[in-house]
N, C-alpha and C positions, 0 to 999 in steps of 0.2 A: 827899280819898279817891279812890283809883283805881277806875274803873268796872269792872263785870264784863267778862270777855273776850267779844269778838264774833268775833274770829279767833284760833284756837289752832293753833300749830305745835308738833308733838311729835316729837322725835327725827329731824328732817329731815336727810338726807344726800343731796346732789345731785352727780352726776358727769357730766362730758362724756367719754364713752369711759372710759378707766381713771383719769382725773384727777378727784378729788373737790374740788369748789369750795365746797361747804357741808357742814359736818361735825357731825352730831348736834346740831342746833340745836333748842332748845325755847324758845318765845317766844309771848307773847300780845299782841294789840292790844285796848285797852280800847274798849268800846262807847261810841259818841258821844264819842270822844276822838281825839287825834292821837298815833300812834306814830312817833317819829323814829328812823331807823336810820342811824348814822354809822360811818365807818371809812375807811381809805385805799383806793385803787384796788386791785382784786383781792381784796377781802375776802369776796366772795360776796353782797353786799347786793342787787344788781340781779337776780342769778340766783335768789335766794330769793324775791324779789318775784313772779317769773313763775310760781311754784308756787301762788300764791294763787288765780289764775283759770285755772290749767292751760295757759297759753300756752307753758309749758316743753315741753309735749308736741309742739309744732310745730317744735322744734329737733332736727335729726337727731343721733343719738348721745347724746342726753341721757336720763338715767334718775334716778329718785329713790326713796328708801325713807323710811319715817316717815309721819306723818299731818298733813294740814292740814284743820282743821274750820272751817266757817262756821255759826254758830248751832248748834254741836254736831254738825253733819252732816259726814261725810267728803266733801270736795269731789269725790272720784273717784266718788261715788255719784250726783252731780248731772249733768244733761245739760249738755254743755259750753257751748252757746250761751246757755242760761239762766244758767249760772254767770257768764259773761262780761258779761252785762247787770247782774247783781247786784254783780260785782266789776270795776269799770272800771279801765283802766290808761292812764296818760299817760307816754309814753316820753321819754327825754332830748332827742331831736331830733324835730321835727315831721314827721308823716306825714299830709299833707293828701290828701283824696280829690280826683280831677280833676273837680270840679263847683263850683258857686257856693258862696259863703260860706253862704248860706241853706241850700242843700241838704246841705252838710256836716253841719250841726247837725240838720236835719230827717230825715236818712237813717235813723237808728236808730228814731226814733218812727214813721216810715212803715212800717218793717219790722214794728214791733210792732202795726200796725193803725190808727194815728192817721191820719185822712183829712181831718177838718174843718180848713180853712185857718185859721180863727180860733184853733183849738187849737194848730196848728203854729206860727203866728205868736207865740203866747204863749210856747211852749217855746223857740223860737229866740231871742227877745228876752231871756228870763230867763237862759238859759244863756250867751249871749254877754255879757250884763251881768255875770254872776257871774265870768266869765273876764277881766273888766276890759278888754273890747275894744269894747263897744257904741258908745261915742262915736266911735271911729275908723272903724267900718265901717257904721254904721246907714244911710248914704246910698249904699252900694254893696254891698248884700247879694247882688246878681246878678252880681258880679264873681267870677272864678275864685279859689277859695281859695288856689291855688298861686301866685297873683300877689302875695299879701301878703308883707310882710317876714318874715324868719325868726322874729323875736319874736312877730309877729302870728299867724303860722301855729301857733306853739306854743300861744298862747292859744286859737286856734281848735280845736286838738286837745283842750284842756281843756274847752272848751264842748261839743264833741262827746261827750266822756266823760260830762259831766253830763247830757246829753240822755236817757240811759237811766234817770235818777233812781236811781243805784246805791245799794246799802246800804254798800258799801265803795269808797273811791276810793284807788287806788294811784298815787303820783306818784314817778317815778324821775328825780331831778335836774331838776325842771321849770324851774329858774331858769337853766339853762345858756345859753339863747339869749334871755334877757329882761333888760332893763336894771333897775338896782336900784330905781328908783322904782316900776316896774310890779310887780316882785317883792314889794315891801312891800304894794302894793294887793291882790295875790292872797293874800298871807299873811293880810290882814285878812278877805278873803272866806272863807278856809279856817277861820278861827276861828268864823265864823258857820255855815258848812256843817256843822261837826261836831255841831251841835245835832240834825241829822237823818241823819247818816251817820258812819261810822267812816273815818278817814283814815290811811293808811300812807305815810309820807314818807321816801324815801331821799334824803339830801342830803349834799353835800360842804361845805356851809356850816354850821359849828358854831353860829354865832350864830343861824342860822335855826331849827335844832332847839331852841336854848335859848329863843328867843322864843315859839315856838308849839306845841312838842310837849309833851304831858302826860306821856308816858313816852319815854325815850330808851334805845336799845340800841346798844352798841359792838361791832362785829365786826372781827376781824383774822384774816387767812389762813383764812377760811372758818369760823372758830369764833366763837361768841358769848362774849365775854369777860365782860360784865356788862350788866345792864339794870335800870332802876328809874325812879321819878319823876324828871323832868328836873332839878328844882332840887337834889335829893339827889345825882344822878350828877355834875353839874358841880361841886359843892362838896365832896362827901364820897365820891368814887369809891374803892372798896376796892382795886382792882387797880392796880399801878404802871403797867402798860401803858395803862390807861384814862387815868390822870392824865397820863402823858407825851403821849398823843395829844391830849387836850383842852388841854394847855399848848402845843401846837404843836411839840413836840420831834421829831416825825416825822409823815408823812402824805402 
């Protein structure tokens, strides 16, 4: 049974200048579940994701209509910094802060008022472990995060997102810079994390959505074609375009 919605998107249309890239989308993310969003490049998946924590407002020329609700509240009624702590975002390419591995993860908790080193140590270790990175960096936490490999920096970005203990974790193509073995390890972590948070996963890996998403949505040219429980969508898709995409006929 699909859980009650935690995030609700209603009639969302997003434009960059005169060009609409998301067109009247209505979609929900189940509470304590994983919503997978799939579709070819240019479908509007990543753009839609940025509306969930209003980072779209940082993009010049972008505008949107419709409503995004978190726990029933319109996100535009919430203070932006608080919203972005509650709805964390991991982008496709790593964006490391120019500070140590430790400080990258401790940065947000310190901003939130955490000062005790023992508490910070626990947060840093927990989040880096959840990001499947601890064994690789535990002896060099004082090293600049930007000196890690691309895949390690991506996992550090994930650890930093988790450090705010978000209610919703948004992942935009997180596997793009990570090897398959580490990707599988993080997928296992995500299935555990959904017990205490909602996860929205934009992915170009259809089998990733099939493995871990509770609900999957298929987007094409800015439109939501269909969405439903993952097992049903992959086996009994109603729309021919969905069937063709899932069968690899285009993408």
